[in-house]
C-alpha positions as CSV (number, residue, x, y, z in Angstrom):
1,M,-0.1,-0.1,-0.1
2,E,1.4,3.3,-1.2
3,N,2.5,5.5,2.0
4,T,2.0,8.7,1.0
5,L,3.2,10.8,4.2
6,G,6.5,9.0,3.9
7,R,6.8,9.5,-0.2
8,Q,5.9,13.2,1.1
9,R,8.7,13.5,3.8
10,L,11.4,11.7,0.6
11,A,10.2,14.8,-1.3
12,A,10.3,17.5,1.3
13,L,13.9,15.7,2.5
14,R,15.3,16.5,-0.9
15,L,15.9,12.8,-1.6
16,V,13.7,12.3,-4.4
17,G,12.8,14.9,-7.0
18,E,14.2,18.7,-6.6
19,R,17.7,18.1,-5.1
20,C,19.6,21.7,-3.7
21,P,22.0,23.1,-5.7
22,S,25.2,23.1,-3.3
23,P,26.2,21.2,-0.2
24,G,25.8,24.7,1.6
25,A,21.9,24.7,0.3
26,A,21.4,21.5,1.4
27,A,22.5,21.8,4.8
28,A,20.5,25.3,5.2
29,W,17.3,23.4,3.6
30,L,17.4,20.9,6.2
31,G,18.5,23.1,9.1
32,C,20.3,20.5,11.1
33,A,21.6,17.3,9.6
34,Q,22.8,14.5,12.6
35,G,26.2,14.5,12.0
36,Q,28.4,12.2,14.6
37,D,28.9,9.6,11.8
38,L,31.1,11.3,9.7
39,P,31.4,9.2,6.6
40,G,27.4,9.0,7.0
41,V,26.5,12.5,7.3
42,L,28.5,13.3,3.7
43,Q,26.8,11.0,2.1
44,S,23.4,12.0,3.9
45,I,24.4,15.6,2.4
46,A,25.9,14.7,-0.9
47,L,22.3,12.6,-1.9
48,R,20.3,16.0,-1.3
49,T,22.6,17.6,-4.0
50,D,22.3,17.8,-7.8
51,A,25.8,16.4,-8.2
52,G,25.5,13.8,-5.5
53,D,29.3,14.2,-4.9
54,V,30.8,13.4,-1.5
55,D,33.8,15.2,-2.4
56,A,31.9,18.3,-3.0
57,V,30.7,18.0,0.3
58,R,34.3,17.7,2.1
59,R,35.2,20.9,-0.3
60,A,31.7,22.8,1.1
61,F,33.6,22.2,4.7
62,D,37.0,23.5,3.3
63,D,35.7,26.5,1.7
64,G,33.5,27.3,5.2
65,S,30.1,26.8,3.6
66,I,29.0,24.2,6.1
67,V,30.6,23.2,9.8
68,R,29.8,20.4,12.3
69,S,29.0,21.4,16.2
70,W,26.5,20.6,18.6
71,P,24.1,23.0,18.0
72,M,21.1,20.9,20.0
73,R,20.5,18.0,21.9
74,G,24.4,18.2,23.0
75,T,24.2,15.9,19.7
76,L,26.8,17.1,16.4
77,H,25.3,18.4,13.5
78,V,26.2,19.8,10.2
79,V,24.7,22.7,9.5
80,A,25.2,26.0,6.9
81,A,28.1,27.8,8.4
82,E,26.0,31.2,8.6
83,D,23.4,30.0,10.6
84,L,25.4,28.4,13.5
85,A,25.3,31.8,15.2
86,W,21.7,32.0,15.8
87,M,21.1,28.6,16.5
88,L,23.5,28.2,19.3
89,P,21.9,30.3,22.0
90,L,18.6,28.5,21.4
91,G,19.4,24.7,20.9
92,T,23.3,24.5,23.8
93,P,21.5,26.3,27.3
94,R,19.2,22.6,28.1
95,P,22.4,20.3,26.7
96,L,25.0,22.3,29.0
97,A,23.3,22.1,32.0
98,A,22.0,18.3,31.6
99,A,25.7,17.3,31.3
100,A,26.6,19.3,34.6
101,Q,27.0,16.4,36.7
102,R,28.9,14.2,33.6
103,R,31.5,17.1,33.3
104,A,32.1,17.3,37.3
105,G,32.5,13.5,37.0
106,L,35.4,14.0,34.4
107,G,37.0,17.0,36.9
108,L,36.2,19.1,34.5
109,A,35.2,22.7,36.6
110,E,34.3,25.8,34.8
111,E,38.0,26.9,35.6
112,T,39.3,24.1,33.6
113,L,37.2,24.8,30.8
114,D,37.5,28.7,30.6
115,R,41.6,28.1,30.4
116,A,40.8,25.5,27.7
117,G,39.3,28.2,25.8
118,E,42.2,30.7,26.4
119,V,44.9,28.4,25.2
120,A,42.4,27.4,22.2
121,V,42.5,31.0,21.7
122,E,46.1,31.3,21.6
123,V,47.0,28.2,19.5
124,L,44.2,28.6,16.8
125,R,44.0,32.9,16.4
126,G,45.2,33.8,12.9
127,G,43.9,31.2,10.9
128,G,45.4,28.3,12.8
129,R,43.8,24.5,13.0
130,R,44.1,21.5,15.2
131,T,42.3,18.0,15.5
132,R,41.4,16.8,18.7
133,A,44.6,15.0,19.4
134,E,46.3,18.0,18.3
135,M,44.2,20.6,20.6
136,S,45.1,17.7,23.8
137,E,48.7,18.4,23.2
138,C,48.3,22.0,23.1
139,W,46.3,21.7,26.3
140,A,49.1,19.5,28.0
141,E,51.7,21.9,26.9
142,A,49.9,24.8,29.3
143,G,49.7,22.2,32.2
144,L,46.1,21.1,31.5
145,D,45.2,17.4,31.9
146,L,42.2,17.0,28.8
147,T,42.8,13.3,27.3
148,S,40.9,11.0,26.4
149,S,37.0,11.6,26.8
150,R,38.3,14.7,28.5
151,A,38.9,16.2,25.7
152,Y,36.0,15.6,23.7
153,H,34.0,16.7,26.3
154,A,36.1,19.8,26.6
155,L,36.0,20.5,22.7
156,S,32.1,20.0,22.5
157,V,31.4,22.6,25.3
158,L,33.8,25.1,23.6
159,C,32.0,24.6,20.2
160,Q,28.4,24.9,22.5
161,R,29.5,28.3,23.9
162,G,30.7,29.2,20.3
163,L,34.1,29.9,20.5
164,L,35.3,26.6,18.3
165,V,33.7,25.1,15.7
166,Q,34.5,22.0,13.3
167,G,35.3,23.0,10.1
168,P,37.9,22.1,7.2
169,F,39.4,18.4,7.1
170,A,42.8,18.2,8.7
171,S,45.9,18.5,6.7
172,P,48.6,16.9,8.8
173,P,52.3,19.1,8.5
174,E,53.3,16.4,6.3
175,T,50.7,16.4,3.9
176,E,51.3,20.1,3.7
177,R,54.7,20.0,3.0
178,S,54.1,17.4,0.4
179,G,51.6,19.1,-1.7
180,A,49.5,16.1,-1.0
181,R,45.5,15.8,-0.7
182,P,44.6,16.9,2.9
183,S,43.0,14.1,5.2
184,T,39.2,13.4,4.2
185,R,38.6,11.5,7.7
186,E,39.1,13.8,10.0
187,Q,38.1,17.8,10.7
188,A,40.1,20.4,12.4
189,F,38.8,22.2,14.7
190,V,38.9,26.4,14.2
191,L,37.7,29.5,15.9
192,L,34.1,30.1,15.0
193,D,34.7,34.1,14.7
194,E,37.2,33.7,12.3
195,W,36.1,31.0,10.3
196,V,32.6,32.6,9.7
197,P,33.5,36.0,10.0
198,E,29.9,37.0,8.7
199,P,27.0,35.0,10.2
200,R,23.4,35.5,10.4
201,R,22.4,37.5,13.3
202,L,18.6,36.5,14.4
203,G,16.9,37.7,17.1
204,R,15.9,35.1,19.5
205,D,12.2,35.0,18.5
206,E,12.9,35.3,15.1
207,A,15.5,32.7,15.3
208,L,12.8,30.1,17.0
209,V,10.2,30.9,14.4
210,E,13.1,30.4,11.4
211,W,13.9,27.1,13.1
212,A,10.6,26.0,13.0
213,R,10.0,27.3,9.5
214,R,13.2,25.5,8.3
215,F,12.2,22.1,9.8
216,F,8.7,21.8,8.6
217,R,9.3,22.6,5.3
218,S,12.1,20.2,5.3
219,H,11.0,17.6,7.3
220,G,7.2,17.9,6.9
221,P,4.3,16.5,7.6
222,A,5.3,16.5,10.9
223,G,3.7,17.2,14.4
224,R,4.9,19.4,16.9
225,R,6.2,16.1,19.1
226,D,8.6,15.8,16.4
227,F,9.9,19.5,16.2
228,A,10.1,19.2,20.0
229,R,12.0,15.8,20.1
230,W,14.5,17.4,17.3
231,T,15.3,20.6,18.6
232,G,14.7,19.6,22.5
233,L,13.5,23.3,23.0
234,P,11.1,24.0,26.1
235,A,7.5,23.8,25.4
236,A,7.1,27.5,25.5
237,D,9.6,28.0,22.9
238,V,8.1,25.2,20.9
239,T,5.0,27.1,20.9
240,T,6.5,30.3,19.9
241,A,8.3,28.8,17.0
242,I,5.4,26.9,15.7
243,E,2.9,29.7,16.0
244,G,5.4,32.1,14.5
245,A,6.5,30.1,11.5
246,R,2.3,28.8,11.1
247,P,1.6,31.3,8.7
248,D,4.1,30.5,6.3
249,L,3.0,26.4,6.0
250,A,0.4,24.2,5.2
251,E,-1.6,22.0,7.7
252,T,-2.9,18.5,7.1
253,D,-4.4,16.1,9.2
254,G,-3.0,18.0,11.9
255,L,0.7,17.9,10.7
256,L,2.6,21.3,9.0
257,H,4.5,21.3,5.9
258,D,5.7,23.5,3.2
259,P,2.8,24.3,0.9
260,E,4.9,23.4,-2.0
261,T,5.5,19.4,-0.9
262,P,2.8,17.9,-2.3
263,D,3.7,19.5,-6.1
264,R,7.5,18.9,-5.4
265,L,6.3,14.8,-4.7
266,A,3.9,14.9,-7.7
267,A,6.8,16.1,-9.8
268,A,9.2,13.7,-8.5
269,D,10.2,10.4,-10.2
270,M,10.2,7.9,-7.2
271,P,12.8,5.4,-7.5
272,D,11.9,1.6,-6.8
273,E,14.4,1.7,-3.7
274,L,17.0,4.5,-1.8
275,L,20.2,3.4,0.3
276,L,20.3,5.8,3.0
277,P,23.1,6.3,5.7
278,G,22.6,5.1,8.9
279,F,21.8,8.4,10.9
280,D,19.9,9.9,7.6
281,E,17.1,12.6,8.6
282,F,14.6,10.6,7.2
283,V,14.7,8.0,10.2
284,L,16.0,10.1,13.1
285,G,14.6,13.2,12.1
286,Y,11.1,12.3,14.1
287,A,9.9,11.6,17.3
288,D,7.1,9.1,15.9
289,R,9.3,6.9,13.3
290,T,6.4,4.2,12.8
291,Q,5.1,6.4,10.4
292,V,7.6,4.9,8.4
293,L,9.1,1.9,10.2
294,D,7.2,-0.5,11.4
295,A,8.0,-0.8,15.2
296,E,8.6,-4.6,15.4
297,H,11.7,-3.8,13.2
298,A,13.1,-1.1,15.4
299,D,15.6,-3.3,16.8
300,R,16.6,-3.9,13.6
301,I,18.5,-0.5,12.3
302,C,19.0,0.4,16.2
303,P,20.2,-3.4,18.1
304,G,19.3,-2.9,21.7
305,N,18.7,0.6,21.0
306,N,22.8,1.4,21.5
307,G,22.5,4.9,19.3
308,V,24.2,3.3,16.4
309,F,21.9,3.5,13.5
310,R,22.4,0.8,10.6
311,P,22.1,2.2,7.3
312,T,18.5,1.8,5.8
313,V,16.5,0.5,2.9
314,V,14.0,2.4,1.8
315,R,11.1,1.8,-0.7
316,D,7.7,3.4,-1.0
317,G,8.2,6.0,2.1
318,R,8.9,3.0,4.0
319,V,12.1,1.6,6.0
320,V,12.3,-1.9,4.6
321,G,15.9,-3.2,5.6
322,T,19.1,-2.7,6.4
323,W,22.4,-2.7,3.8
324,A,25.9,-2.8,4.2
325,W,29.0,-2.9,1.6
326,K,30.6,-6.4,1.4
327,G,33.8,-7.5,-0.3
328,T,36.8,-5.2,-1.8
329,G,37.7,-3.6,-5.1
330,R,35.8,-5.3,-8.0
331,N,33.9,-7.4,-5.6
332,R,32.1,-5.3,-3.3
333,R,28.7,-4.8,-3.5
334,V,25.5,-3.7,-1.5
335,E,24.1,-6.7,0.7
336,R,20.7,-5.9,1.8
337,E,18.9,-7.5,4.8
338,L,15.3,-7.0,4.4
339,F,12.6,-7.3,7.0
């Protein structure tokens, strides 16, 4: 049976039909794309562009069009670089407060984090870039014990505070000297105010409305619970955001969406099958995933609810299985495991 809701979401998410002209435009359209799995989010962004080129997404990180940070829910996401500044004040207060006890358990006092920020500014000011390991070394030289998970938490806090951001892919010194291709497997941390010198600035209520408008246009048809879960915003902010965006949206059966979504779907050539990365917004962007995934199969894409999502096979707007690459070289192939 045709899954109209799922098909509409595929069109809204730019996975079928009209795509976005560039990785930056795709990130801006989505608002935020979940990004803790770097190879997966590179593919997710590429799938939504005209070129479908993962290398173009890497170049978009390198040229500053898109960045990766923790703008909401304390989770890594990819966003259009110019948008991060207005997202951070909305989406970071609750996660930062919720993680305070965890930071205390790791010995990350506010004084330590403040000093870590000062050191980061000292070593990065003027266009510097450092990987996580390199930042740990810089902190160690400054007398700060920030290694392993402590470094991760310190970097996430400094990013949520708007000091740092994950931008270009790192180029080890030996690579820079040889002129070889930069690393495509790890991003460097840079100063946000240098990497994004002209961010878009919005007032608080204006930013809330913009966030809701982005979400429902790119993820709709969707409901209040979906937006609340996606952003992690307090209930009052959710109300302000949705009511402010409502005049620009259409509503069908209690769900909000872009007025153009039905026409976008009608004009789309629906493929027989889509192979999506594990953390794609088609699955993770909603509070109620049963609209595109039978509840009995939820454990198949996230075994034991461990937070690691497998790549999914989508047919006619529903998740019908998982997939993985098998073999190497000429024998490399896609292996599907259908429900």
